[in-house]
C-alpha positions as CSV (number, residue, x, y, z in Angstrom):
1,M,-47.5,-12.7,-6.5
2,Q,-45.8,-11.3,-9.6
3,R,-45.5,-7.9,-8.0
4,H,-43.9,-9.5,-4.9
5,L,-41.4,-11.4,-7.2
6,G,-40.4,-8.2,-8.9
7,W,-39.7,-6.5,-5.6
8,M,-37.6,-9.5,-4.5
9,V,-35.6,-9.2,-7.8
10,L,-35.1,-5.5,-7.2
11,V,-33.9,-6.0,-3.6
12,G,-31.6,-8.9,-4.7
13,A,-30.0,-6.7,-7.5
14,F,-29.4,-3.9,-4.9
15,A,-27.7,-6.3,-2.5
16,V,-25.4,-7.6,-5.3
17,T,-24.6,-4.0,-6.3
18,V,-23.7,-3.1,-2.6
19,Y,-21.6,-6.2,-2.2
20,A,-19.7,-5.5,-5.4
21,A,-19.0,-1.9,-4.4
22,C,-17.6,-3.1,-1.0
23,Q,-15.3,-5.6,-2.8
24,S,-14.0,-2.9,-5.3
25,P,-10.5,-1.5,-5.0
26,V,-12.0,1.9,-4.7
27,A,-13.1,2.8,-1.2
28,A,-13.9,5.9,0.8
29,G,-10.2,6.3,1.7
30,G,-9.2,6.5,-2.0
31,I,-7.9,4.0,-4.6
32,M,-6.1,0.9,-3.5
33,L,-2.5,0.7,-4.6
34,T,-1.2,-2.7,-5.9
35,G,1.9,-3.6,-7.9
36,Q,5.7,-3.9,-7.7
37,W,8.3,-1.1,-7.7
38,G,12.1,-1.5,-7.7
39,S,15.4,0.4,-7.8
40,E,18.9,0.1,-6.4
41,Q,17.3,1.2,-3.1
42,G,15.0,-1.9,-2.8
43,R,11.8,-3.7,-3.8
44,F,8.3,-2.5,-2.8
45,T,5.3,-4.9,-3.3
46,A,1.7,-3.7,-2.5
47,T,-1.1,-6.2,-2.6
48,Q,-4.8,-6.1,-1.6
49,V,-4.0,-7.2,1.9
50,S,-0.5,-6.1,2.8
51,T,2.7,-4.2,1.7
52,V,6.3,-5.4,1.9
53,F,9.5,-3.3,1.4
54,N,13.0,-4.9,1.2
55,G,16.0,-2.7,0.9
56,A,19.8,-2.8,1.3
57,C,19.5,-0.8,4.6
58,G,16.3,-2.2,6.0
59,S,12.9,-3.8,5.5
60,G,9.4,-3.3,6.6
61,S,5.8,-4.3,6.1
62,T,2.2,-3.5,6.8
63,T,-0.8,-5.7,7.4
64,E,-3.2,-3.6,5.4
65,P,-3.5,-2.4,1.8
66,I,-2.3,1.1,0.8
67,M,-5.2,3.5,0.0
68,L,-4.2,6.5,-2.0
69,D,-5.9,9.9,-1.5
70,K,-6.9,12.1,-4.5
71,K,-3.3,13.4,-4.8
72,G,-1.7,10.0,-4.9
73,R,-0.4,10.1,-1.3
74,F,-0.6,7.5,1.4
75,D,0.1,7.2,5.2
76,L,-0.1,4.0,7.2
77,S,1.3,2.1,10.1
78,G,3.5,-0.9,9.9
79,L,6.8,-2.4,11.1
80,Y,10.4,-1.4,9.9
81,G,13.8,-2.4,10.9
82,A,17.2,-1.2,9.8
83,A,19.5,-3.9,8.5
84,G,20.6,-6.1,11.4
85,T,18.0,-4.7,13.9
86,A,14.6,-5.9,15.1
87,Q,11.6,-4.4,13.4
88,A,9.7,-1.8,15.4
89,P,6.5,0.2,14.8
90,A,6.9,2.7,12.0
91,Q,4.9,5.1,9.8
92,F,5.0,4.6,6.0
93,R,4.3,7.8,4.0
94,G,4.6,8.2,0.3
95,T,3.5,9.5,-3.0
96,V,2.8,7.8,-6.2
97,G,3.3,9.3,-9.7
98,S,2.6,7.8,-13.1
99,K,5.5,5.3,-12.8
100,T,7.3,6.2,-9.6
101,L,6.8,5.7,-5.9
102,T,8.6,7.8,-3.3
103,L,8.6,6.2,0.2
104,R,9.4,7.8,3.5
105,V,9.7,5.7,6.7
106,M,9.6,7.1,10.2
107,R,10.3,4.7,13.0
108,S,8.1,5.3,16.1
109,D,11.0,4.8,18.5
110,S,13.2,7.4,16.7
111,S,13.2,11.0,15.7
112,E,15.2,10.1,12.6
113,A,13.5,9.3,9.3
114,V,14.9,6.9,6.7
115,P,16.0,9.0,3.7
116,P,13.4,9.1,0.9
117,I,13.4,5.9,-1.2
118,V,12.5,6.3,-4.9
119,L,11.2,3.2,-6.8
120,N,10.1,2.6,-10.4
121,L,7.0,0.7,-11.3
122,G,7.8,-2.8,-12.7
123,Q,11.6,-2.4,-12.4
124,Q,13.6,-5.2,-10.9
125,P,15.6,-4.1,-7.8
126,T,19.4,-3.9,-8.1
127,L,20.2,-3.5,-4.5
128,A,23.2,-1.3,-3.8
129,S,25.2,-1.6,-0.6
130,C,23.9,0.2,2.4
131,H,25.7,3.5,3.1
């Protein structure tokens, strides 16, 4: 009986370890990006479940978290709309440095990309006018 109890404890410990690993912000796709970045170009907020970007010239969002690869890059689908237009499917690509995030957005219905948006970790946005 004592041997059986030891086996059950071992199996239980393994199950807890597997569950904790699945809940960790590190996954096979990389490291989960969370935080807020800002600049005169906009505000970018990444959470464990979604991403939101609000800028002077447009806004967008995703319904999944951002997973960075080993080089600090990401690429995921979402919605984006230029100021005054409806949001449409788009691809969000970017790189993250120690305190900066560079975002590139490509709308699926257009061959034109939004110019690169550079944001700083923890900085409050000071939105400039769209030009």
